[in-house]
DSSP file (Angstrom, degrees, kcal/mol; ACC not computed):
  #  RESIDUE AA STRUCTURE BP1 BP2  ACC     N-H-->O    O-->H-N    N-H-->O    O-->H-N    TCO  KAPPA ALPHA  PHI   PSI    X-CA   Y-CA   Z-CA
    1    1 A M              0   0    0      0, 0.0    25,-2.4     0, 0.0     2,-0.3   0.000 360.0 360.0 360.0 142.5   -0.5  -44.7  -13.6
    2    2 A S  E     -a   26   0A   0     23,-0.2    87,-1.6    25,-0.0    86,-1.2  -0.968 360.0-165.7-138.6 152.7   -1.7  -46.1  -16.9
    3    3 A A  E     -ab  27  89A   0     23,-2.5    25,-2.8    -2,-0.3     2,-0.5  -0.977  12.0-149.8-136.0 148.0   -0.5  -48.5  -19.6
    4    4 A L  E     -ab  28  90A   0     85,-2.3    87,-2.8    -2,-0.3     2,-0.5  -0.986  18.3-169.8-115.5 127.4   -1.4  -49.3  -23.2
    5    5 A V  E >   -ab  29  91A   0     23,-2.8    25,-2.7    -2,-0.5     3,-0.9  -0.949   9.5-154.2-124.5 112.4   -0.8  -53.0  -24.2
    6    6 A T  E 3  S+ab  30  92A   0     85,-2.5    87,-1.2    -2,-0.5    25,-0.2  -0.606  89.0  22.3 -79.5 146.8   -1.1  -54.1  -27.8
    7    7 A G  T >  S+     0   0    0     23,-1.8     3,-1.0    -2,-0.2     6,-0.4   0.793  84.9 147.4  67.3  26.7   -2.0  -57.7  -28.1
    8    8 A G  T <   +     0   0    0     22,-1.6    23,-0.1    -3,-0.9     9,-0.1   0.446  49.5  72.0 -78.0  -1.0   -3.4  -57.4  -24.7
    9    9 A A  T 3  S+     0   0    0     21,-0.3     2,-0.3     1,-0.1    -1,-0.2   0.562 105.0  13.7 -94.0  -8.4   -6.3  -59.9  -25.1
   10   10 A S  S X> S+     0   0    0     -3,-1.0     4,-1.3    30,-0.0     3,-0.8  -0.979 103.8   0.5-156.7 167.3   -4.2  -63.1  -25.1
   11   11 A G  H 3> S-     0   0    0     -2,-0.3     4,-2.2     1,-0.2     5,-0.2  -0.141 121.6  -8.0  57.1-138.1   -0.8  -64.7  -24.4
   12   12 A I  H 3> S+     0   0    0      1,-0.2     4,-2.7     2,-0.2    -1,-0.2   0.873 135.7  56.4 -61.9 -39.6    2.0  -62.6  -23.1
   13   13 A G  H <> S+     0   0    0     -3,-0.8     4,-2.4    -6,-0.4    -1,-0.2   0.903 108.5  46.6 -60.7 -42.0   -0.1  -59.4  -23.6
   14   14 A K  H  X S+     0   0    0     -4,-1.3     4,-2.5    -7,-0.4     5,-0.2   0.934 112.2  50.4 -64.4 -46.3   -2.9  -60.7  -21.4
   15   15 A A  H  X S+     0   0    0     -4,-2.2     4,-2.2     1,-0.2    -2,-0.2   0.906 113.1  46.0 -59.5 -42.5   -0.5  -61.8  -18.7
   16   16 A L  H  X S+     0   0    0     -4,-2.7     4,-2.4     2,-0.2    -1,-0.2   0.891 110.6  53.2 -68.4 -39.2    1.2  -58.4  -18.7
   17   17 A S  H  X S+     0   0    0     -4,-2.4     4,-2.0    -5,-0.2    -2,-0.2   0.925 112.7  44.1 -59.8 -44.9   -2.1  -56.6  -18.6
   18   18 A L  H  X S+     0   0    0     -4,-2.5     4,-1.9     2,-0.2    -2,-0.2   0.866 111.2  53.8 -70.1 -36.4   -3.3  -58.6  -15.6
   19   19 A A  H  < S+     0   0    0     -4,-2.2     4,-0.4    -5,-0.2    -2,-0.2   0.907 109.4  48.7 -64.1 -40.8    0.1  -58.2  -13.9
   20   20 A L  H ><>S+     0   0    0     -4,-2.4     5,-2.2     1,-0.2     3,-1.5   0.912 109.1  53.0 -63.1 -42.1   -0.1  -54.4  -14.3
   21   21 A A  H ><5S+     0   0    0     -4,-2.0     3,-1.9     1,-0.3    -1,-0.2   0.860 100.4  61.3 -61.6 -35.4   -3.7  -54.5  -12.9
   22   22 A Q  T 3<5S+     0   0    0     -4,-1.9    -1,-0.3     1,-0.3    -2,-0.2   0.628 105.3  49.1 -67.6 -11.8   -2.4  -56.4   -9.9
   23   23 A K  T < 5S-     0   0    0     -3,-1.5    -1,-0.3    -4,-0.4    -2,-0.2   0.304 125.3-102.5-105.5   4.9   -0.3  -53.4   -9.1
   24   24 A G  T < 5S+     0   0    0     -3,-1.9     2,-0.3     1,-0.3    -3,-0.2   0.611  70.9 148.3  87.0  12.4   -3.2  -50.9   -9.5
   25   25 A V      < -     0   0    0     -5,-2.2     2,-0.3    -6,-0.1    -1,-0.3  -0.645  47.7-127.2 -83.4 135.2   -2.2  -49.7  -13.0
   26   26 A C  E     -a    2   0A   0    -25,-2.4   -23,-2.5    -2,-0.3     2,-0.4  -0.643  32.8-155.6 -78.2 138.0   -5.1  -48.7  -15.3
   27   27 A V  E     -ac   3  60A   0     32,-1.8    34,-1.9    -2,-0.3     2,-0.6  -0.951  22.2-154.4-128.7 135.4   -4.8  -50.5  -18.6
   28   28 A T  E     -ac   4  61A   0    -25,-2.8   -23,-2.8    -2,-0.4     2,-0.7  -0.939  21.2-151.7 -99.7 116.4   -5.9  -50.0  -22.2
   29   29 A V  E     -ac   5  62A   0     32,-3.1    34,-2.8    -2,-0.6     2,-0.5  -0.812  12.4-169.8 -91.5 117.4   -6.2  -53.4  -23.9
   30   30 A V  E     +ac   6  63A   0    -25,-2.7   -23,-1.8    -2,-0.7   -22,-1.6  -0.941  26.2 130.4-111.8 122.0   -5.5  -53.0  -27.6
   31   31 A D  E     - c   0  64A   0     32,-1.8    34,-2.0    -2,-0.5    35,-0.0  -0.984  61.4-121.7-162.7 163.3   -6.3  -56.1  -29.7
   32   32 A S  S    S+     0   0    0     -2,-0.3     2,-0.9    32,-0.2    32,-0.1   0.640  93.2  83.0 -86.6 -15.9   -8.1  -57.3  -32.8
   33   33 A S     >  -     0   0    0      1,-0.2     4,-2.3    32,-0.1     5,-0.2  -0.785  57.0-174.8 -93.7 105.3  -10.2  -59.8  -30.8
   34   34 A E  H  > S+     0   0    0     -2,-0.9     4,-2.6     2,-0.2     5,-0.3   0.918  81.1  51.2 -65.8 -44.0  -13.2  -57.9  -29.4
   35   35 A E  H  > S+     0   0    0      1,-0.2     4,-1.6     2,-0.2    -1,-0.2   0.952 116.7  38.3 -60.7 -51.4  -14.6  -60.8  -27.3
   36   36 A R  H  > S+     0   0    0      1,-0.2     4,-2.4     2,-0.2    -1,-0.2   0.873 114.8  55.6 -69.0 -35.9  -11.3  -61.6  -25.6
   37   37 A G  H  X S+     0   0    0     -4,-2.3     4,-2.3     1,-0.2    -2,-0.2   0.918 108.8  45.7 -63.2 -44.5  -10.3  -58.0  -25.2
   38   38 A K  H  X S+     0   0    0     -4,-2.6     4,-1.9     2,-0.2    -1,-0.2   0.865 111.2  54.7 -66.2 -35.0  -13.5  -57.1  -23.4
   39   39 A E  H  X S+     0   0    0     -4,-1.6     4,-1.8    -5,-0.3    -2,-0.2   0.924 109.6  46.0 -63.3 -45.5  -13.0  -60.1  -21.2
   40   40 A V  H  X S+     0   0    0     -4,-2.4     4,-2.4     1,-0.2    -2,-0.2   0.896 108.8  56.1 -65.9 -40.3   -9.5  -59.1  -20.2
   41   41 A A  H  X S+     0   0    0     -4,-2.3     4,-2.3     1,-0.2    -1,-0.2   0.894 106.9  50.2 -59.2 -39.7  -10.7  -55.5  -19.5
   42   42 A L  H  X S+     0   0    0     -4,-1.9     4,-2.1     2,-0.2    -1,-0.2   0.899 109.3  50.7 -65.2 -40.2  -13.3  -56.9  -17.1
   43   43 A L  H  X S+     0   0    0     -4,-1.8     4,-2.0     2,-0.2    -2,-0.2   0.892 110.1  50.4 -63.4 -39.1  -10.6  -58.9  -15.3
   44   44 A I  H  X S+     0   0    0     -4,-2.4     4,-2.7     2,-0.2    -2,-0.2   0.915 107.6  53.5 -64.2 -43.5   -8.5  -55.8  -15.0
   45   45 A E  H  X S+     0   0    0     -4,-2.3     4,-1.2     1,-0.2    -2,-0.2   0.913 108.4  49.9 -58.1 -43.7  -11.4  -53.8  -13.6
   46   46 A K  H  < S+     0   0    0     -4,-2.1     4,-0.4     1,-0.2     3,-0.3   0.904 112.1  47.6 -63.3 -41.7  -11.9  -56.5  -10.9
   47   47 A E  H >< S+     0   0    0     -4,-2.0     3,-1.3     1,-0.2     4,-0.3   0.909 109.7  53.3 -63.8 -42.0   -8.2  -56.4  -10.0
   48   48 A N  H >X S+     0   0    0     -4,-2.7     4,-2.7     1,-0.3     3,-1.5   0.702  89.4  76.9 -70.3 -19.9   -8.2  -52.6   -9.8
   49   49 A E  T 3< S+     0   0    0     -4,-1.2    -1,-0.3    -3,-0.3    -2,-0.2   0.791  87.5  62.5 -59.4 -26.2  -11.1  -52.6   -7.4
   50   50 A K  T <4 S+     0   0    0     -3,-1.3    -1,-0.3    -4,-0.4    -2,-0.2   0.756 116.2  28.6 -68.3 -24.7   -8.6  -53.6   -4.7
   51   51 A F  T <4 S+     0   0    0     -3,-1.5     2,-0.5    -4,-0.3    -2,-0.2   0.755 120.4  45.6-107.6 -33.5   -6.7  -50.3   -5.3
   52   52 A H     <  +     0   0    0     -4,-2.7    -1,-0.2     1,-0.2     3,-0.2  -0.958  49.3 175.9-124.9 120.9   -9.2  -47.7   -6.5
   53   53 A L  S    S+     0   0    0     -2,-0.5     2,-0.4     1,-0.2    -1,-0.2   0.927  79.6  14.5 -87.6 -51.2  -12.6  -47.2   -4.9
   54   54 A K  S    S+     0   0    0      2,-0.0    -1,-0.2    -5,-0.0     2,-0.2  -0.664  73.6 175.8-131.8  78.0  -14.0  -44.2   -6.8
   55   55 A L        -     0   0    0     -2,-0.4    -3,-0.0    -3,-0.2     0, 0.0  -0.499  30.6-143.1 -78.2 150.7  -12.1  -43.4  -10.0
   56   56 A K  S    S+     0   0    0     -2,-0.2    -1,-0.1     2,-0.1    -2,-0.0   0.305  89.2  40.8 -93.0   8.3  -13.4  -40.7  -12.3
   57   57 A F  S    S-     0   0    0     27,-0.0    -2,-0.1     0, 0.0    27,-0.1  -0.953 102.2 -83.4-147.2 161.0  -12.3  -42.8  -15.2
   58   58 A P        -     0   0    0      0, 0.0     3,-0.1     0, 0.0    -2,-0.1  -0.421  26.9-137.5 -70.7 141.7  -12.5  -46.5  -16.1
   59   59 A P  S    S+     0   0    0      0, 0.0   -32,-1.8     0, 0.0     2,-0.3   0.684  89.4  16.3 -71.4 -15.6   -9.7  -48.7  -14.6
   60   60 A A  E     -c   27   0A   0    -34,-0.2     2,-0.3   -32,-0.0   -32,-0.2  -0.985  63.9-173.3-154.1 144.6   -9.6  -50.5  -18.0
   61   61 A I  E     -c   28   0A   0    -34,-1.9   -32,-3.1    -2,-0.3     2,-0.4  -0.980  15.2-142.5-134.7 152.5  -10.7  -49.9  -21.5
   62   62 A F  E     -c   29   0A   0     -2,-0.3     2,-0.4   -34,-0.2   -32,-0.2  -0.941  13.5-171.5-112.4 136.9  -10.7  -52.2  -24.6
   63   63 A I  E     -c   30   0A   0    -34,-2.8   -32,-1.8    -2,-0.4     2,-0.4  -0.979  19.4-138.5-128.7 119.4   -9.9  -50.8  -28.0
   64   64 A R  E     +c   31   0A   0     -2,-0.4     2,-0.3   -34,-0.2   -32,-0.2  -0.627  40.3 163.3 -74.9 129.0  -10.4  -53.0  -31.1
   65   65 A C        -     0   0    0    -34,-2.0     2,-0.8    -2,-0.4   -32,-0.1  -0.993  45.1-143.7-154.7 137.5   -7.4  -52.2  -33.3
   66   66 A D    >   -     0   0    0     -2,-0.3     3,-2.4     3,-0.1     7,-0.3  -0.924  22.7-153.9 -96.1 109.4   -5.5  -53.6  -36.3
   67   67 A V  T 3  S+     0   0    0     -2,-0.8    -1,-0.1     1,-0.3    60,-0.1   0.619  90.8  63.0 -66.6 -10.3   -2.0  -52.6  -35.4
   68   68 A T  T 3  S+     0   0    0      1,-0.1     2,-0.7    58,-0.0    -1,-0.3   0.517  87.8  81.6 -87.6  -4.5   -1.0  -52.5  -39.0
   69   69 A N    <>  -     0   0    0     -3,-2.4     4,-2.3     1,-0.1     3,-0.3  -0.889  68.5-157.7-103.2 110.3   -3.4  -49.7  -39.7
   70   70 A S  H  > S+     0   0    0     -2,-0.7     4,-2.6     1,-0.2     5,-0.2   0.813  92.4  54.1 -61.1 -31.6   -1.9  -46.4  -38.7
   71   71 A S  H  > S+     0   0    0      2,-0.2     4,-2.3     1,-0.2    -1,-0.2   0.911 109.2  48.2 -67.8 -41.4   -5.3  -44.7  -38.2
   72   72 A D  H  > S+     0   0    0     -3,-0.3     4,-2.1    -6,-0.2    -2,-0.2   0.926 113.8  47.3 -61.4 -44.8   -6.4  -47.5  -35.8
   73   73 A V  H  X S+     0   0    0     -4,-2.3     4,-2.4    -7,-0.3     5,-0.2   0.927 111.7  49.2 -65.0 -45.8   -3.2  -47.2  -33.9
   74   74 A A  H  X S+     0   0    0     -4,-2.6     4,-2.6     1,-0.2    68,-0.3   0.907 111.3  50.5 -60.1 -41.7   -3.4  -43.4  -33.7
   75   75 A A  H  X S+     0   0    0     -4,-2.3     4,-2.5     2,-0.2    -1,-0.2   0.881 109.1  51.7 -64.8 -37.9   -7.0  -43.6  -32.5
   76   76 A A  H  X S+     0   0    0     -4,-2.1     4,-2.2     2,-0.2    -2,-0.2   0.937 112.9  43.8 -64.6 -46.7   -6.1  -46.1  -29.8
   77   77 A F  H  X S+     0   0    0     -4,-2.4     4,-2.6     2,-0.2     5,-0.2   0.909 113.7  51.5 -64.4 -41.5   -3.3  -43.9  -28.4
   78   78 A E  H  X S+     0   0    0     -4,-2.6     4,-2.5    -5,-0.2    -2,-0.2   0.922 110.6  47.8 -62.3 -44.1   -5.5  -40.8  -28.7
   79   79 A K  H  X S+     0   0    0     -4,-2.5     4,-2.2     2,-0.2    -1,-0.2   0.896 111.4  51.4 -64.2 -40.3   -8.3  -42.6  -26.7
   80   80 A H  H  X S+     0   0    0     -4,-2.2     4,-2.9     2,-0.2     6,-0.4   0.956 113.2  43.4 -60.6 -50.4   -5.9  -43.8  -24.1
   81   81 A V  H  X S+     0   0    0     -4,-2.6     4,-2.2     1,-0.2    -2,-0.2   0.882 113.4  52.3 -65.0 -38.1   -4.5  -40.3  -23.5
   82   82 A E  H  < S+     0   0    0     -4,-2.5    -1,-0.2    -5,-0.2    -2,-0.2   0.885 115.7  41.5 -62.4 -39.0   -7.9  -38.8  -23.6
   83   83 A T  H  < S+     0   0    0     -4,-2.2    -2,-0.2    -5,-0.2    -1,-0.2   0.903 129.7  24.2 -76.1 -43.2   -9.1  -41.3  -20.9
   84   84 A Y  H  < S-     0   0    0     -4,-2.9    -3,-0.2     2,-0.2    -2,-0.2   0.469  98.1-120.2-109.1  -4.1   -6.1  -41.3  -18.6
   85   85 A G  S  < S+     0   0    0     -4,-2.2     2,-0.3    -5,-0.3    -4,-0.2   0.520  83.0   0.0  80.2   3.7   -4.5  -37.9  -19.3
   86   86 A G  S    S-     0   0    0     -6,-0.4     2,-0.4    -5,-0.1    -2,-0.2  -0.963  76.3 -96.6 167.2-176.4   -1.2  -39.4  -20.5
   87   87 A L        +     0   0    0     -2,-0.3   -84,-0.1     1,-0.1     3,-0.1  -0.981  29.8 168.5-134.7 119.9    0.7  -42.6  -21.1
   88   88 A D  S    S+     0   0    0    -86,-1.2     2,-0.4    -2,-0.4   -85,-0.2   0.806  71.8  26.0 -97.0 -37.2    3.1  -44.0  -18.5
   89   89 A I  E     -b    3   0A   0    -87,-1.6   -85,-2.3     2,-0.0     2,-0.5  -0.994  57.9-171.5-134.4 132.2    3.8  -47.5  -20.0
   90   90 A C  E     -b    4   0A   0     -2,-0.4     2,-0.5   -87,-0.2   -85,-0.2  -0.982   6.9-175.1-124.1 119.1    3.6  -48.8  -23.5
   91   91 A I  E     -b    5   0A   0    -87,-2.8   -85,-2.5    -2,-0.5     2,-1.0  -0.961  10.1-161.0-117.3 119.8    3.9  -52.5  -24.1
   92   92 A N  E     +b    6   0A   0     -2,-0.5   -85,-0.1   -87,-0.2   -87,-0.1  -0.798  35.5 140.9-100.4  93.1    4.0  -53.8  -27.7
   93   93 A S        +     0   0    0    -87,-1.2   -80,-0.3    -2,-1.0     2,-0.2   0.308  23.9 125.1-118.0   8.5    3.1  -57.4  -27.5
   94   94 A A        +     0   0    0     -3,-0.1     2,-0.3    25,-0.1   -87,-0.1  -0.505  35.7 149.5 -65.5 133.7    0.9  -57.9  -30.5
   95   95 A G        -     0   0    0     -2,-0.2     2,-0.3   -88,-0.0    21,-0.1  -0.969  26.4-167.5-165.6 149.9    2.4  -60.6  -32.6
   96   96 A I        -     0   0    0     -2,-0.3     2,-0.3    20,-0.2    24,-0.1  -0.910  13.7-136.2-136.0 164.1    1.4  -63.4  -35.0
   97   97 A G        -     0   0    0     -2,-0.3     2,-0.4    23,-0.0    -2,-0.0  -0.758  10.1-141.0-115.2 167.0    2.9  -66.4  -36.6
   98   98 A N        -     0   0    0     -2,-0.3     4,-0.1     1,-0.1    14,-0.1  -0.980   7.1-167.5-133.1 119.8    2.8  -67.7  -40.2
   99   99 A M        +     0   0    0     -2,-0.4    -1,-0.1     2,-0.1    13,-0.0   0.578  66.8  89.6 -83.7 -10.1    2.6  -71.4  -40.9
  100  100 A V  S    S-     0   0    0      2,-0.0     5,-0.1     1,-0.0    13,-0.1  -0.792  82.5-125.2 -91.0 116.6    3.4  -71.0  -44.6
  101  101 A P    >>  -     0   0    0      0, 0.0     3,-1.7     0, 0.0     4,-0.9  -0.341  20.2-121.7 -59.1 140.0    7.2  -71.3  -45.2
  102  102 A F  G >4 S+     0   0    0      1,-0.3     3,-1.0     2,-0.2    11,-0.1   0.871 110.5  53.5 -51.5 -45.6    8.4  -68.3  -47.1
  103  103 A Y  G 34 S+     0   0    0      1,-0.3    -1,-0.3     3,-0.0    -3,-0.0   0.671 110.0  48.8 -69.7 -16.1    9.8  -70.3  -50.0
  104  104 A Q  G <4 S+     0   0    0     -3,-1.7     2,-0.6     2,-0.0    -1,-0.3   0.556  83.7 106.8 -96.9  -9.8    6.5  -72.1  -50.5
  105  105 A D    <<  +     0   0    0     -3,-1.0     7,-0.0    -4,-0.9    -3,-0.0  -0.590  39.7 176.7 -76.3 115.0    4.4  -68.9  -50.5
  106  106 A K        +     0   0    0     -2,-0.6    -1,-0.1     2,-0.0     2,-0.1   0.222  53.9  88.5-101.4  12.5    3.2  -68.2  -54.0
  107  107 A T  S    S-     0   0    0      1,-0.0    -2,-0.0     2,-0.0     0, 0.0  -0.317  96.8 -96.6 -98.7-175.9    1.1  -65.2  -53.1
  108  108 A D        -     0   0    0     -2,-0.1    -1,-0.0     1,-0.0    -3,-0.0   0.495  58.5-116.7 -79.7  -2.8    2.1  -61.5  -52.8
  109  109 A G  S > >S+     0   0    0      4,-0.1     5,-1.4     5,-0.1     6,-1.4   0.356  81.3 122.7  87.9  -6.1    2.5  -62.1  -49.0
  110  110 A N  T 3 5S+     0   0    0      1,-0.3    -1,-0.0     4,-0.2     0, 0.0   0.820  84.4  34.7 -62.0 -30.0   -0.2  -59.8  -47.9
  111  111 A G  T 3 5S+     0   0    0      4,-0.1    -1,-0.3     3,-0.1     0, 0.0   0.444 133.1  21.2 -99.6  -0.8   -2.0  -62.6  -46.0
  112  112 A T  T <>5S+     0   0    0     -3,-0.9     4,-2.3   -14,-0.1     5,-0.2   0.276 126.9   5.3-129.8-107.0    1.2  -64.4  -45.0
  113  113 A W  H  >5S+     0   0    0      1,-0.2     4,-2.3     2,-0.2     5,-0.2   0.859 127.4  51.1 -62.7 -39.1    4.8  -63.2  -44.6
  114  114 A R  H  ><S+     0   0    0     -5,-1.4     4,-2.4     2,-0.2    -1,-0.2   0.904 111.4  48.7 -65.6 -40.3    4.1  -59.5  -45.3
  115  115 A R  H  > S+     0   0    0     -6,-1.4     4,-2.6     2,-0.2     5,-0.3   0.910 109.9  52.5 -63.4 -42.1    1.3  -59.4  -42.7
  116  116 A T  H  X S+     0   0    0     -4,-2.3     4,-3.0    -7,-0.3     5,-0.3   0.925 111.2  46.0 -60.7 -45.3    3.6  -61.1  -40.2
  117  117 A V  H  X>S+     0   0    0     -4,-2.3     4,-2.2     1,-0.2     5,-1.8   0.906 112.6  51.3 -63.2 -41.9    6.3  -58.5  -40.8
  118  118 A N  I  <>S+     0   0    0     -4,-2.4     5,-2.5     3,-0.2    -2,-0.2   0.892 117.7  37.6 -65.2 -39.5    3.8  -55.7  -40.6
  119  119 A V  I  <5S+     0   0    0     -4,-2.6     5,-0.3     3,-0.2    -2,-0.2   0.943 124.0  38.7 -74.9 -48.4    2.4  -56.9  -37.3
  120  120 A N  I  <5S+     0   0    0     -4,-3.0    -3,-0.2    -5,-0.3    -2,-0.2   0.699 135.1   9.8 -82.0 -20.3    5.6  -58.1  -35.6
  121  121 A L  I  X5S+     0   0    0     -4,-2.2     4,-2.2    -5,-0.3    -3,-0.2   0.705 125.7  44.2-122.5 -60.5    8.0  -55.4  -36.7
  122  122 A T  I  ><S+     0   0    0     -5,-1.8     4,-2.6     1,-0.2    -3,-0.2   0.919 116.6  47.2 -60.4 -45.7    6.4  -52.4  -38.4
  123  123 A A  H  ><S+     0   0    0     -5,-2.5     4,-2.9    -6,-0.3     5,-0.3   0.875 109.4  55.1 -64.6 -36.4    3.6  -52.0  -35.9
  124  124 A L  H  > S+     0   0    0     -5,-0.3     4,-2.2     2,-0.2    -1,-0.2   0.919 110.2  45.8 -61.4 -43.4    6.0  -52.4  -33.0
  125  125 A I  H  X S+     0   0    0     -4,-2.2     4,-2.5     2,-0.2    -2,-0.2   0.935 113.9  48.5 -65.2 -46.8    8.1  -49.5  -34.4
  126  126 A D  H  X S+     0   0    0     -4,-2.6     4,-2.4     1,-0.2    -2,-0.2   0.931 113.7  46.2 -59.6 -46.6    5.0  -47.3  -35.0
  127  127 A C  H  X S+     0   0    0     -4,-2.9     4,-2.7     2,-0.2    -1,-0.2   0.878 111.7  51.5 -66.9 -37.5    3.6  -48.0  -31.5
  128  128 A T  H  X S+     0   0    0     -4,-2.2     4,-2.2    -5,-0.3     5,-0.2   0.924 110.6  48.8 -64.2 -43.9    6.9  -47.3  -29.9
  129  129 A R  H  X>S+     0   0    0     -4,-2.5     4,-3.0     2,-0.2     5,-0.6   0.932 114.2  45.1 -61.0 -46.1    7.3  -44.0  -31.7
  130  130 A L  H  X5S+     0   0    0     -4,-2.4     4,-1.6     1,-0.2    -2,-0.2   0.902 112.4  52.0 -65.6 -40.1    3.8  -43.0  -30.7
  131  131 A G  H  <5S+     0   0    0     -4,-2.7    -1,-0.2    -5,-0.2    -2,-0.2   0.869 119.0  35.6 -63.7 -36.7    4.3  -44.1  -27.1
  132  132 A K  H  <5S+     0   0    0     -4,-2.2    -2,-0.2    -5,-0.2    -1,-0.2   0.904 133.9  20.3 -84.1 -43.9    7.5  -42.1  -26.8
  133  133 A Y  H  <5S-     0   0    0     -4,-3.0     4,-0.4    -5,-0.2    -3,-0.2   0.685  98.0-133.5-106.1 -20.9    6.8  -39.0  -28.8
  134  134 A G     << -     0   0    0     -4,-1.6     4,-0.4    -5,-0.6    -1,-0.1  -0.138  32.1 -68.8  90.6 171.6    3.0  -38.8  -29.1
  135  135 A L  S > >S+     0   0    0      1,-0.2     5,-2.2     2,-0.2     3,-1.4   0.876 122.4  59.2 -70.1 -41.1    0.6  -38.1  -31.9
  136  136 A D  G > 5S+     0   0    0      1,-0.3     3,-1.3     3,-0.2    -1,-0.2   0.838  95.5  62.6 -63.2 -34.7    1.4  -34.5  -32.6
  137  137 A D  G 3 5S+     0   0    0     -4,-0.4    -1,-0.3     1,-0.3    -2,-0.2   0.725 111.8  38.1 -64.4 -20.3    5.1  -35.2  -33.3
  138  138 A F  G < 5S-     0   0    0     -3,-1.4    -1,-0.3    -4,-0.4    -2,-0.2   0.280 112.0-114.0-113.1   8.8    4.1  -37.3  -36.3
  139  139 A G  T < 5 +     0   0    0     -3,-1.3     2,-0.4    -4,-0.3    -3,-0.2   0.772  67.4 147.0  66.2  25.4    1.1  -35.2  -37.5
  140  140 A L      < +     0   0    0     -5,-2.2     2,-0.3    -6,-0.1    -1,-0.2  -0.789  18.9 164.9 -99.7 136.6   -1.3  -38.0  -36.7
  141  141 A K              0   0    0     -2,-0.4   -66,-0.2    -3,-0.1   -67,-0.1  -0.983 360.0 360.0-142.3 140.3   -4.8  -37.5  -35.5
  142  142 A A              0   0    0     -2,-0.3   -67,-0.1   -68,-0.3    -2,-0.0   0.511 360.0 360.0 -68.4 360.0   -7.4  -40.2  -35.4
């Protein structure tokens, strides 16, 4: 069994990644933080050693990804399926906050409110669609 977890390097995503590992699930940690993502992948590997002795694939992989970039997301899903032969669980927990109140933002929003919407809503929709229907249904290839 395998899972792909966006935002898997910290917070709720990290907790869910580790909880899955405690059940023997192989996990792809997808996050923008390479240092924390690799750290979580190592923790997952240690947990999975209890369940799997000689796997022919890694019990965890980390993929650095900006979930607002459709090419990055497609590549992450493609790598997961290539590694594990399919996708059983997709958890979209990538999320950010914005400290600038909308009415005070004098920018175009690309670094503030628009980015927050793209990470917290648009990316969630894109990842859910890819998790359910796959890359081919949307003509996406990394």
